[in-house]
C-alpha positions as CSV (number, residue, x, y, z in Angstrom):
1,M,76.7,75.3,164.0
2,K,80.3,74.9,162.8
3,L,82.1,78.2,163.4
4,T,85.5,79.2,162.1
5,D,88.2,80.5,164.5
6,Y,87.3,84.1,163.4
7,E,83.6,83.5,164.1
8,E,84.4,81.9,167.5
9,A,86.5,85.0,168.4
10,L,83.6,87.3,167.4
11,L,81.3,85.3,169.6
12,A,83.7,85.4,172.5
13,G,83.8,89.2,172.3
14,D,87.4,89.5,171.1
15,F,86.4,92.1,168.5
16,G,84.2,94.2,170.8
17,E,80.7,94.0,172.3
18,P,78.7,95.1,169.2
19,R,80.3,92.3,167.1
20,R,79.7,89.8,169.9
21,Q,76.0,90.7,170.0
22,A,75.9,90.5,166.2
23,M,77.5,87.1,166.0
24,S,75.3,85.8,168.8
25,R,72.2,86.9,166.7
26,I,73.6,85.2,163.6
27,V,74.1,81.9,165.5
28,E,70.5,82.0,166.9
29,I,69.1,82.6,163.4
30,G,71.2,79.8,162.0
31,R,70.1,77.3,164.7
32,F,66.5,78.2,164.0
33,F,66.9,77.4,160.3
34,D,69.2,74.4,160.9
35,A,72.1,76.0,159.2
36,E,75.3,74.0,159.3
37,D,77.6,77.0,159.2
38,C,78.0,80.6,158.2
39,V,78.8,82.1,154.8
40,E,80.9,85.2,154.1
41,V,78.8,88.0,152.6
42,A,80.0,90.8,150.3
43,Q,77.5,93.5,151.2
44,A,74.5,94.2,153.4
45,H,71.3,96.2,152.9
46,I,69.4,97.4,155.9
47,M,65.7,98.1,156.1
48,A,65.4,100.6,159.0
49,D,63.0,103.5,158.3
50,T,61.7,104.9,161.6
51,E,58.1,103.6,161.2
52,A,59.7,100.1,161.5
53,L,62.4,101.1,164.0
54,G,60.3,103.1,166.4
55,E,61.8,104.9,169.3
56,A,63.3,101.7,170.8
57,G,65.0,100.8,167.5
58,V,66.6,104.2,167.2
59,E,67.8,104.1,170.8
60,H,69.4,100.7,170.1
61,L,71.3,102.2,167.2
62,E,72.4,105.1,169.3
63,G,73.6,102.7,172.0
64,L,75.9,101.1,169.5
65,T,77.5,104.5,168.7
66,K,78.8,104.8,172.2
67,Y,81.4,102.1,171.6
68,A,84.8,102.8,170.1
69,E,84.9,103.2,166.3
70,E,87.0,100.1,165.8
71,D,84.3,98.0,167.6
72,R,81.2,99.5,165.9
73,W,82.3,100.2,162.3
74,V,80.7,97.9,159.7
75,K,83.0,95.3,158.1
76,I,81.5,95.2,154.6
77,P,79.8,97.8,152.3
78,T,76.5,98.4,154.0
79,I,73.6,100.4,152.4
80,T,70.2,101.5,153.4
81,D,66.6,101.1,152.2
82,P,64.4,104.2,151.7
83,R,64.0,106.5,154.7
84,G,60.8,107.6,156.2
85,A,61.2,111.3,155.4
86,D,62.7,113.5,152.7
87,L,64.5,116.1,154.8
88,N,64.3,118.6,151.9
89,A,60.6,118.2,151.2
90,Y,58.7,116.8,154.2
91,E,57.0,120.2,154.9
92,R,55.5,120.3,151.4
93,I,53.5,117.1,152.2
94,K,52.6,118.0,155.8
95,Q,54.7,115.3,157.4
96,D,54.8,115.3,161.2
97,E,58.0,116.9,162.6
98,R,58.1,114.1,165.3
99,F,58.8,111.5,162.6
100,V,61.3,113.7,160.9
101,S,63.2,114.3,164.1
102,L,63.4,110.5,164.7
103,E,64.7,110.1,161.1
104,R,67.5,112.6,161.8
105,R,68.5,110.6,164.9
106,A,68.5,107.3,163.0
107,I,70.6,108.8,160.1
108,D,73.2,110.2,162.6
109,A,73.4,106.8,164.2
110,F,73.8,104.9,161.0
111,R,76.5,107.2,159.8
112,A,78.4,106.7,163.1
113,L,78.4,103.0,162.3
114,G,79.9,103.5,158.9
115,V,76.7,102.7,157.0
116,M,76.3,104.4,153.6
117,M,73.0,106.3,153.5
118,T,72.0,105.2,149.9
119,D,68.3,105.3,150.9
120,T,67.1,103.1,148.1
121,C,65.2,99.9,147.2
122,I,66.7,99.9,143.7
123,N,70.4,99.7,144.6
124,Y,70.7,97.0,141.9
125,Q,70.0,99.7,139.3
126,T,72.2,102.4,140.8
127,V,74.6,101.3,143.6
128,L,77.1,98.4,143.6
129,P,74.9,95.9,141.7
130,P,75.3,92.3,142.9
131,V,76.9,89.7,140.6
132,K,76.1,86.0,140.0
133,G,77.1,83.7,142.8
134,E,77.8,86.5,145.3
135,H,76.5,86.0,148.8
136,L,74.7,88.9,150.3
137,A,72.6,90.0,153.4
138,M,69.8,92.1,151.8
139,G,66.7,93.3,153.4
140,D,64.0,94.8,151.1
141,T,61.8,92.3,149.4
142,G,62.3,93.8,146.0
143,V,66.1,93.9,146.5
144,V,66.2,90.3,147.6
145,I,64.1,88.9,144.8
146,Y,65.9,90.9,142.1
147,S,69.4,90.0,143.5
148,N,68.5,86.3,143.6
149,S,66.6,86.0,140.3
150,V,67.9,88.6,137.8
151,Q,71.5,88.8,139.0
152,G,72.0,85.3,140.3
153,A,73.4,86.5,143.7
154,R,72.4,84.7,146.9
155,T,70.5,86.1,149.8
156,N,67.6,85.6,152.1
157,Y,65.3,88.2,153.5
158,E,67.3,89.8,156.3
159,G,65.4,91.8,158.9
160,G,67.0,95.0,160.1
161,P,68.8,93.5,163.1
162,A,70.0,90.5,161.1
163,A,71.3,92.7,158.2
164,L,73.1,94.9,160.8
165,A,74.6,91.8,162.4
166,A,75.9,90.7,158.9
167,A,77.3,94.2,158.4
168,L,79.2,94.1,161.7
169,T,80.6,90.6,161.1
170,G,80.7,90.0,157.3
171,R,78.8,86.8,157.9
172,T,75.3,85.4,157.8
173,A,73.8,81.9,158.4
174,R,74.1,79.6,155.4
175,Y,70.5,78.5,154.8
176,G,67.7,79.1,152.3
177,F,68.8,80.7,149.1
178,H,72.5,80.5,149.9
179,L,72.1,76.8,149.1
180,D,72.0,75.3,145.7
181,E,69.1,73.0,146.4
182,K,66.8,75.8,147.6
183,R,67.2,77.7,144.3
184,R,65.6,75.0,142.2
185,G,62.2,75.6,140.6
186,S,59.1,74.2,142.4
187,A,56.1,75.7,140.5
188,R,55.5,76.4,136.8
189,F,53.6,79.2,135.1
190,E,53.0,79.4,131.3
191,L,52.3,82.8,129.7
192,T,50.0,82.9,126.7
193,E,50.7,86.7,126.3
194,T,53.6,88.7,127.6
195,P,52.8,91.8,129.8
196,Q,53.1,95.1,127.9
197,D,53.8,97.7,130.5
198,W,55.1,98.1,134.1
199,A,51.6,97.8,135.7
200,E,51.0,94.6,133.8
201,W,54.3,93.2,134.8
202,G,53.3,94.0,138.4
203,A,50.0,92.4,137.9
204,L,51.7,89.2,136.7
205,G,53.8,89.3,139.8
206,G,50.7,89.6,141.9
207,I,49.0,86.7,140.2
208,V,52.0,84.4,140.7
209,G,52.5,85.6,144.2
210,N,48.9,84.8,145.2
211,A,49.5,81.3,144.0
212,M,52.5,80.8,146.3
213,G,52.2,78.9,149.6
214,S,55.7,79.1,151.1
215,Y,58.7,81.4,151.3
216,F,60.8,78.5,150.0
217,Q,58.8,78.0,146.8
218,V,60.5,79.1,143.6
219,P,58.1,79.9,140.7
220,V,59.3,79.3,137.1
221,I,57.8,81.6,134.4
222,D,57.8,80.3,130.8
223,G,56.4,81.7,127.6
224,V,57.9,85.2,127.6
225,T,58.0,86.2,123.9
226,G,58.9,89.2,121.9
227,T,61.2,91.9,123.4
228,V,63.3,90.8,126.3
229,P,61.9,92.3,129.6
230,T,63.8,95.4,130.7
231,S,65.2,95.9,134.1
232,D,62.2,98.0,135.1
233,D,59.8,95.3,133.8
234,L,61.5,92.7,136.0
235,K,61.7,95.2,138.9
236,H,57.9,95.6,138.9
237,F,57.3,91.9,138.4
238,G,59.7,90.9,141.2
239,A,58.6,93.5,143.7
240,A,54.9,92.5,143.3
241,L,55.7,88.8,143.4
242,A,57.7,89.3,146.6
243,S,54.9,91.4,148.1
244,Y,52.0,89.1,147.3
245,G,53.8,85.8,147.8
246,S,56.6,86.5,150.3
247,T,58.7,85.0,147.5
248,A,62.4,85.5,147.4
249,M,63.3,84.1,144.0
250,F,61.9,83.3,140.6
251,H,63.2,81.9,137.3
252,M,62.1,83.2,133.9
253,V,63.1,80.8,131.2
254,G,65.4,82.3,128.7
255,V,65.7,85.5,130.7
256,T,67.2,85.0,134.1
257,P,70.8,83.6,134.5
258,E,69.9,80.3,136.2
259,A,67.1,79.4,133.7
260,P,68.6,78.9,130.2
261,D,65.8,76.4,129.5
262,L,62.9,74.7,131.3
263,Q,64.8,71.5,132.1
264,M,67.7,73.2,133.8
265,V,65.6,74.7,136.6
266,F,63.7,71.6,137.8
267,D,64.9,68.4,139.5
268,G,63.2,65.9,137.3
269,P,60.3,66.5,134.8
270,P,58.8,70.0,135.0
271,P,55.4,70.0,136.8
272,D,52.2,70.9,135.0
273,A,51.9,74.6,134.3
274,V,49.4,77.1,135.5
275,T,48.4,79.2,132.4
276,I,48.2,83.0,132.7
277,G,46.7,85.0,129.8
278,R,45.5,88.5,128.9
279,Q,42.2,88.2,130.7
280,D,44.0,87.2,133.9
281,L,46.0,90.4,133.8
282,K,42.9,92.5,133.1
283,D,41.0,90.9,135.9
284,F,43.8,91.4,138.4
285,M,44.1,95.1,137.5
286,A,40.3,95.6,137.6
287,S,40.2,94.2,141.1
288,Y,41.8,97.5,142.2
289,G,39.7,100.4,141.0
290,G,36.0,99.7,141.4
291,G,33.5,102.3,142.7
292,D,33.3,106.0,141.8
293,D,35.9,108.1,140.0
294,S,37.0,110.2,142.9
295,L,40.8,110.7,143.3
296,D,43.0,112.3,146.0
297,V,46.6,111.3,145.3
298,V,48.6,109.7,142.5
299,V,51.8,107.9,143.7
300,F,54.7,106.6,141.7
301,A,56.7,104.5,144.1
302,A,57.3,101.0,145.5
303,P,59.8,100.4,143.9
304,Q,61.5,103.8,143.6
305,L,61.7,105.1,140.0
306,S,64.6,104.5,137.7
307,V,66.0,107.3,135.5
308,M,64.1,105.7,132.5
309,E,60.8,105.8,134.4
310,L,61.4,109.4,135.4
311,E,62.1,110.3,131.8
312,R,58.8,108.6,130.8
313,L,56.9,110.4,133.5
314,A,58.4,113.8,132.7
315,G,57.4,113.3,129.0
316,L,53.8,112.5,129.9
317,L,53.6,115.6,132.1
318,K,55.1,118.0,129.5
319,G,52.8,121.0,128.9
320,R,50.2,119.7,131.4
321,Q,49.1,120.6,134.9
322,V,48.0,118.3,137.8
323,H,44.5,119.2,138.9
324,G,44.3,121.4,142.0
325,D,42.3,118.8,143.9
326,V,44.9,116.0,143.4
327,S,48.4,115.5,144.7
328,L,51.1,113.8,142.6
329,L,54.0,112.2,144.5
330,V,57.0,110.5,142.9
331,A,59.7,108.7,144.8
332,T,63.2,107.9,143.7
333,N,66.7,107.6,145.3
334,P,69.3,110.4,145.8
335,E,71.4,109.3,142.8
336,N,68.4,109.4,140.4
337,K,67.1,112.6,141.9
338,S,70.4,114.2,141.1
339,A,70.2,112.8,137.5
340,A,66.7,114.1,137.2
341,D,67.8,117.5,138.2
342,R,70.5,117.5,135.5
343,F,68.3,116.1,132.8
344,G,65.4,118.5,133.4
345,F,63.0,115.8,134.6
346,T,62.6,117.4,138.0
347,D,61.6,120.7,136.5
348,A,59.1,118.9,134.2
349,I,57.5,116.9,137.1
350,E,57.4,119.8,139.6
351,G,56.5,122.3,136.9
352,A,53.4,120.3,136.3
353,G,52.5,120.3,140.0
354,G,54.1,117.1,141.1
355,V,56.5,116.5,144.0
356,L,59.6,114.6,143.4
357,L,60.8,113.0,146.6
358,E,64.3,111.5,147.2
359,G,65.5,108.7,149.4
360,V,62.0,107.6,150.5
361,C,59.1,105.3,149.5
362,F,55.5,106.2,150.1
363,Y,54.4,103.3,152.3
364,Q,57.5,103.8,154.6
365,M,56.7,107.4,155.3
366,H,54.0,106.9,158.0
367,A,51.4,106.8,155.1
368,R,48.4,106.6,157.4
369,E,49.3,109.9,159.1
370,L,50.2,111.5,155.8
371,G,46.7,110.5,154.5
372,E,45.0,112.0,157.5
373,A,47.0,115.2,157.3
374,N,46.3,115.8,153.6
375,G,42.8,114.2,153.4
376,W,44.0,111.4,151.1
377,T,41.9,108.3,150.7
378,R,41.6,107.4,147.0
379,L,45.1,106.6,145.7
380,M,46.1,105.7,142.2
381,T,49.4,104.1,141.1
382,N,51.0,101.9,138.5
383,S,52.7,99.8,141.2
384,A,51.0,96.5,142.0
385,K,53.2,96.2,145.1
386,L,51.9,99.5,146.4
387,T,48.3,98.5,145.9
388,N,48.9,95.3,147.9
389,I,50.3,97.3,150.8
390,I,48.6,100.6,151.0
391,G,45.1,99.3,151.8
392,G,46.4,98.5,155.2
393,Y,47.1,102.2,155.8
394,G,43.5,103.3,155.1
395,Y,43.6,103.9,151.4
396,D,41.4,102.8,148.5
397,P,43.9,101.9,145.7
398,V,43.4,102.0,142.0
399,L,45.9,100.2,139.7
400,A,46.6,101.4,136.2
401,D,49.4,102.1,133.8
402,M,51.5,105.2,134.0
403,E,49.7,107.0,131.2
404,R,46.3,106.5,132.7
405,C,47.6,107.6,136.1
406,V,48.9,110.9,134.6
407,D,45.7,111.5,132.7
408,S,43.7,111.0,135.9
409,A,46.0,113.3,137.9
410,V,45.4,116.0,135.3
411,A,41.7,115.4,135.1
412,G,41.2,115.4,138.8
413,R,39.4,112.1,138.7
414,V,40.0,108.4,137.8
415,V,39.6,108.3,134.0
């Protein structure tokens, strides 16, 4: 790799041992992906909940805090993905104190490195949104695909150690979606009907994701008609697409910034399109939800909820009460939780028997152990991303729109 004088000095240890280790990691990643050089990045986003970190990961972070502040402090704005525990509410959902103790240690270590504990997978809706052309080192799948596709920024999926390396150096290897040629369309999908709610947008993401065969494929979605998709629509679509397809970028013709028309996103004639219609969406959603009508827990998470989603949920719960045999969990970030408190959404959700969690996301909270502690097996959600993930934690997921999820929570059974 071609390194600048600054990068060579980092590698030589001139800026301290943590940065030397970080630059060495970046070079190894770059060599693996045949990167010619590095690119300067504007911000980093670290996925590092303790289920992923484990004891060894937390000890590694704590080891970095032993160095002088000038050697360990991050060089660029650096934010965090959801944590594994809401320190203000974990007892209400019977979360194991061992996991909470590990979270406290990780938080202390991150703060000692200068990392901002934003604890969110929807930073693009709340904290320092990326801009077109900006190079980033982002971790969460939903963050990456939204940053690349909707905002036109440039990032690959950065694992926790790689994102931390970028944070300490302000650099990442220039490969993948940092390059113009990797951002071109490579598959085409034609909609005969536009999704109507967040669950359907997620279902569309799942359908397209299942058709992907490589991280470097870039699907192009054509045929979106009617009202322009909202930020939350695209959030659910992208999060599901990234989850089912390990996909880091999409184009939506006439919607996303690099796809003003079909011809602009392909090199050469557009390929034949795969058609997706109303029945395909119905079939996808029906694939989650067979069997009996039993219900243990309703979860709104993955991605965390925006203020607009919280407002919708609060309205649906107004004057109603969650059934005593069902738990209702809602995850958002600290900024939106504060807003929900101010706007009365928290009172509406919790007054109906729900629990509004901040700074967490359900599947990152040691979900298997949570299920065992609370007797949860049958889970209902409007997140297609969550249905894709949560089966691996021992749950039987049901996918439905927000209204049907709330009706079911109130009825105590899947309706």
